[in-house]
C-alpha positions in Angstrom: -51.6 54.1 -14.3 -49.8 51.3 -12.5 -50.4 47.8 -13.5 -49.6 45.0 -11.0 -48.9 41.5 -12.3 -48.9 38.5 -9.9 -46.9 35.4 -10.8 -48.5 32.4 -9.3 -46.8 29.0 -9.2 -49.2 26.2 -9.8 -48.2 22.6 -9.1 -49.5 20.1 -11.7 -52.5 18.1 -10.6 -51.4 14.7 -9.4 -52.3 11.9 -11.8 -55.1 9.7 -10.3 -53.9 6.2 -9.8 -56.0 3.1 -9.7 -54.3 -0.2 -8.9 -55.8 -3.5 -9.9 -55.7 -6.4 -7.5 -53.2 -8.2 -9.7 -50.9 -5.2 -9.9 -51.1 -4.6 -6.2 -50.1 -8.2 -5.5 -47.1 -7.9 -7.8 -46.0 -4.5 -6.3 -46.3 -5.8 -2.7 -44.2 -8.9 -3.6 -41.5 -6.6 -5.1 -41.3 -4.6 -1.9 -41.1 -7.7 0.3 -38.7 -9.7 -1.8 -35.1 -9.3 -0.5 -33.6 -9.7 -4.0 -35.6 -6.8 -5.6 -33.3 -4.0 -6.7 -33.7 -0.9 -4.6 -34.8 1.2 -7.5 -37.7 -1.1 -8.2 -38.7 -1.2 -4.6 -38.8 2.6 -4.5 -41.0 2.8 -7.7 -43.4 0.2 -6.2 -43.7 2.1 -2.9 -44.5 5.3 -4.8 -47.2 3.6 -6.9 -48.7 1.9 -3.8 -48.8 5.1 -1.9 -50.4 6.9 -4.8 -53.0 4.2 -5.1 -53.9 4.8 -1.5 -54.7 8.4 -2.3 -51.6 10.1 -0.8 -50.5 13.4 -2.4 -47.1 13.7 -4.1 -45.6 15.9 -1.4 -46.4 13.5 1.4 -45.1 10.5 -0.6 -41.8 12.4 -1.3 -41.4 13.2 2.4 -42.1 9.7 3.6 -39.7 8.1 1.1 -37.0 10.7 1.2 -37.1 11.6 -2.5 -37.9 14.7 -4.4 -41.5 15.5 -5.6 -40.4 15.2 -9.3 -39.4 11.6 -8.8 -42.8 10.8 -7.3 -44.6 12.6 -10.2 -42.5 10.7 -12.8 -43.3 7.2 -11.6 -46.9 8.0 -10.7 -47.5 9.4 -14.2 -45.7 6.4 -15.8 -47.8 3.9 -14.0 -51.0 5.8 -14.7 -50.2 5.8 -18.4 -48.7 2.3 -19.0 -49.3 0.3 -15.8 -46.6 -2.1 -14.6 -44.7 -1.8 -17.9 -44.3 1.9 -17.2 -42.1 1.2 -14.2 -39.2 -0.2 -16.3 -36.4 1.9 -17.6 -36.8 3.1 -21.2 -34.2 1.9 -23.8 -31.1 4.0 -23.6 -30.2 6.1 -26.6 -26.7 6.8 -27.8 -24.0 5.8 -30.1 -23.7 2.0 -30.7 -20.5 0.2 -29.7 -17.7 1.1 -32.1 -15.1 -1.5 -31.2 -15.5 -5.3 -31.5 -14.4 -7.8 -28.8 -11.6 -8.9 -31.2 -10.2 -5.4 -31.3 -10.2 -5.1 -27.6 -8.5 -8.5 -27.3 -5.8 -7.2 -29.7 -5.2 -4.3 -27.4 -5.0 -6.5 -24.4 -2.5 -8.9 -26.1 -0.3 -6.0 -27.2 -0.3 -4.6 -23.6 0.8 -8.0 -22.3 3.9 -8.0 -24.5 7.1 -5.9 -23.9 7.3 -3.1 -26.5 10.5 -4.6 -28.0 8.5 -7.6 -29.1 6.6 -5.3 -31.4 9.8 -3.5 -32.4 8.8 -0.4 -30.5 11.9 1.3 -28.8 10.2 1.8 -25.4 10.9 0.4 -22.0 7.2 0.0 -21.2 3.8 0.9 -22.6 1.8 4.0 -21.8 -1.8 4.4 -22.9 -1.0 7.0 -25.7 1.8 4.7 -27.0 -0.5 1.7 -27.1 -3.1 3.8 -28.9 -0.5 4.8 -31.5 0.5 1.1 -31.9 -3.1 0.1 -32.3 -3.7 2.9 -34.8 -0.9 1.3 -37.0 -2.9 -1.9 -36.8 -6.0 -0.1 -38.1 -7.7 0.2 -34.7 -8.4 3.9 -34.1 -9.0 3.9 -30.3 -8.1 6.9 -28.2 -5.7 6.7 -25.3 -8.5 7.1 -22.8 -10.4 4.2 -24.4 -7.3 2.0 -24.3 -6.8 2.9 -20.7 -10.4 2.0 -19.9 -10.1 -1.4 -21.6 -6.9 -2.3 -19.7 -8.0 -1.0 -16.3 -11.1 -3.1 -16.7 -8.9 -6.2 -16.9 -6.6 -4.9 -14.1 -3.7 -4.3 -16.5 -1.4 -1.4 -16.0 1.7 -1.9 -18.3 2.8 1.7 -17.6 3.6 0.6 -14.0 6.5 -1.6 -13.0 8.1 -3.1 -9.9 11.5 -4.8 -9.4 11.8 -8.3 -8.0 14.6 -10.6 -7.0 14.9 -14.3 -7.5 16.0 -16.6 -4.6 19.7 -17.2 -5.1 20.8 -18.7 -1.8 20.6 -22.5 -2.1 20.0 -22.6 1.7 17.4 -19.8 1.7 14.7 -21.8 3.4 16.9 -23.1 6.2 18.5 -19.7 6.9 15.2 -17.8 6.8 13.4 -20.3 9.0 16.1 -20.1 11.6 15.7 -16.3 11.8 11.9 -16.5 11.9 12.1 -19.1 14.7 14.4 -16.7 16.7 11.8 -14.0 16.3 9.3 -16.5 17.7 11.7 -17.2 20.7 12.8 -20.6 19.4 16.2 -22.0 18.3 16.8 -25.5 16.9 13.5 -26.7 18.1 13.9 -25.5 21.7 12.3 -22.4 23.2 14.7 -19.6 24.3 15.1 -19.0 28.0 14.6 -15.6 29.7 18.3 -14.8 29.7 18.8 -15.4 26.0 18.5 -12.4 23.6 18.1 -11.7 19.9 20.0 -8.8 18.4 19.4 -7.5 14.9 22.4 -5.5 13.6 23.5 -3.7 10.5 25.1 -0.5 9.2 23.4 2.5 7.4 26.2 3.9 5.3 26.7 7.2 3.4 24.4 9.4 5.5 25.3 12.8 4.1 25.3 16.2 5.7 23.7 18.5 3.2 24.2 22.1 4.1 21.3 24.0 2.4 22.2 27.3 0.8 19.1 28.9 2.3 17.6 28.1 5.7 14.7 25.6 5.8 11.4 27.5 6.2 8.9 26.0 8.7 5.3 25.4 7.7 2.8 28.3 7.4 -0.8 28.7 6.3 -0.9 27.6 2.7 2.3 25.7 2.4 4.3 23.0 4.1 8.0 23.0 5.1 10.1 24.5 2.4 13.6 23.2 1.8 16.1 24.8 -0.6 17.1 22.6 -3.5 20.7 23.8 -3.5 23.1 22.5 -0.9 26.8 21.9 -0.2 28.0 18.4 0.8 29.7 18.4 4.2 30.8 14.7 4.2 29.1 11.5 5.0 29.1 9.0 7.9 27.9 5.5 8.8 25.3 4.7 11.5 25.9 1.3 13.0 23.0 -0.1 14.9 22.1 -3.1 17.1 18.4 -3.6 17.9 17.3 -5.8 20.8 14.3 -7.5 19.1 12.5 -8.6 22.3 13.0 -5.4 24.3 12.9 -2.8 21.5 16.1 -1.2 22.6 18.5 0.4 20.1 22.3 0.7 20.5 23.9 2.9 17.9 27.2 4.6 17.1 28.5 6.7 14.2 31.7 6.1 12.3 33.5 7.4 9.3 33.1 4.2 7.3 32.1 0.5 7.6 34.5 -2.3 8.4 35.4 -5.0 10.8 36.9 -2.6 13.4 33.8 -0.4 13.4 31.4 -3.4 13.6 33.5 -4.9 16.4 33.2 -1.6 18.3 29.4 -1.9 18.1 29.5 -5.5 19.4 31.7 -4.3 22.3 29.2 -1.5 23.1 26.4 -4.1 23.5 28.2 -7.2 24.9 30.1 -5.4 27.7 26.9 -4.3 29.4 24.2 -6.2 31.2 22.1 -8.2 30.7 24.1 -9.3 27.6 27.5 -9.7 29.3 26.2 -12.5 31.5 23.5 -13.8 29.3 23.4 -17.5 28.4 23.4 -16.7 24.7 23.0 -13.6 22.5 22.1 -14.2 18.9 23.3 -11.6 16.5 21.3 -11.5 13.2 23.3 -9.9 10.4 23.3 -9.7 6.7 26.2 -10.7 4.4 28.0 -7.3 4.5 31.8 -7.3 4.2 32.3 -6.4 7.9 30.5 -9.5 9.2 30.5 -12.0 6.3 31.1 -15.7 6.4 32.5 -18.3 8.8 35.4 -16.0 9.7 33.0 -13.4 11.2 31.2 -16.2 13.1 34.5 -17.4 14.6 35.7 -13.9 15.3 32.5 -13.1 17.3 32.6 -16.4 19.2 36.3 -16.0 20.2 35.6 -12.5 21.5 32.3 -13.3 23.3 31.7 -17.1 23.8 28.0 -16.5 24.6 27.5 -14.7 21.2 26.1 -16.6 18.2 26.1 -14.9 14.8 23.2 -15.8 12.4 23.4 -14.7 8.8 20.4 -13.9 6.7 20.1 -15.5 3.3 21.8 -13.7 0.4 19.7 -10.7 -0.7 17.3 -11.1 2.2 18.0 -8.1 4.4 14.2 -7.6 4.8 14.4 -10.5 7.3 16.5 -8.2 9.6 14.3 -6.2 11.9 16.8 -3.4 12.2 15.9 -2.4 8.7 12.5 -1.3 10.0 14.3 1.0 12.4 16.3 2.4 9.6 13.1 3.2 7.7 11.9 5.1 10.7 15.2 7.0 10.9 15.0 7.9 7.2 11.5 9.2 7.5 11.7 11.0 10.9 15.3 12.1 11.2 17.0 12.3 7.8 14.3 13.6 5.5 14.6 16.4 4.6 18.4 16.3 5.0 19.5 19.7 6.3 22.7 19.6 8.4 25.6 22.1 8.6 28.1 19.3 9.4 28.6 15.7 10.3 28.5 16.5 14.0 25.0 17.7 13.7 24.0 14.5 11.9 25.5 12.4 14.7 23.9 14.5 17.4 20.4 14.1 15.9 20.8 10.4 15.3 21.9 9.7 18.9 19.3 12.0 20.4 16.6 10.3 18.4 17.9 7.0 19.6 17.4 8.1 23.2 13.9 9.4 22.4 13.0 6.1 20.7 14.2 3.9 23.5 12.1 5.8 26.0 8.8 4.8 24.4 9.4 2.0 21.9 7.7 -1.4 21.9 8.7 -4.4 19.9 7.7 -4.5 16.3 4.6 -6.6 15.5 6.4 -9.1 13.3 3.7 -11.3 11.7 5.7 -13.2 9.0 6.2 -16.8 10.2 7.8 -20.0 8.9 4.3 -21.1 7.7 4.1 -17.9 5.6 7.6 -18.6 4.3 6.7 -22.1 3.3 3.6 -21.0 1.5 5.6 -18.3 -0.3 8.2 -20.7 -1.5 5.6 -23.2 -2.6 4.0 -20.5 -4.8 7.4 -19.7 -6.3 8.0 -23.4 -7.1 4.7 -23.5 -9.0 5.7 -20.5 -11.2 7.1 -21.4 -14.7 10.8 -20.8 -15.1 11.7 -17.6 -16.9 
């Protein structure tokens, strides 16, 4: 004899809801008030719909929630009224650490480890937890990290900085920023005046990889052998026309006055620079173009050329450095060249490619920004 059993799923009967006038007024005000938290608005809408006789399935579809959510708040209101729409007290372990203990951890993180006689360069969360344990605070590394991140403290990270050392920093930097804004000594530049940003990128190596570089394939990117043989190094000297986004480059075996002069000749012997009223050359304080001697040497060779030096340790004001960052990312990384000739060929080929499509850099840092920056530095306490 065969016996057939049918399993029938039966939904629970919806709890009947009767809303008093006072409760309805309160629920409607919660829905209409712009400051009511969205969770409270949703609960009020569920109860109001249930009070109007709508079934759970329809309420869930209208409000975009699951049926269980509707059942929960409908039942809570039917049993406890308005009080049932509040969250129940949360259970769990009470707080273990006192605010004083958290403050101790924060104070320790804001000190260098050497001040606590700990032989470390900087704190990590596990090292801080160990130091706190010695103070009788048994917090875990994850707990310490949570405390510090909550106060935006990350002592395991560091960045280098450089103090202003040039006594004429503001005047020199302002002059360069004015040139980028097409102005010199308070007067606007004319159409036949140009601004050139120049520098050298030394020690570009030719690293001949012991195994060929493998192009990308499904599942992995480009693969470069770690082992290589050095095939020498060269210097890439570059002049960048700031206003026209044009690059003039040449490669040499080293840096020096002769090599830099060759770059100047490469630019100044062609138009429009040869017949320009003035051509401003912005350079840093490298040995090949340092000091008043370099200024005089350039002026004697090309009377329409004016050399402008950046402040000491302020090469970031020289726009050619932006081009060098592009070179590093797009041309030299990863470094895989059989010889120096291959390095030079790629650098000069990229230069042609860049000049065909480049537009001037969007330089937004102005003299006003500089003044605000220096004012902030003046307000900082001396170290």
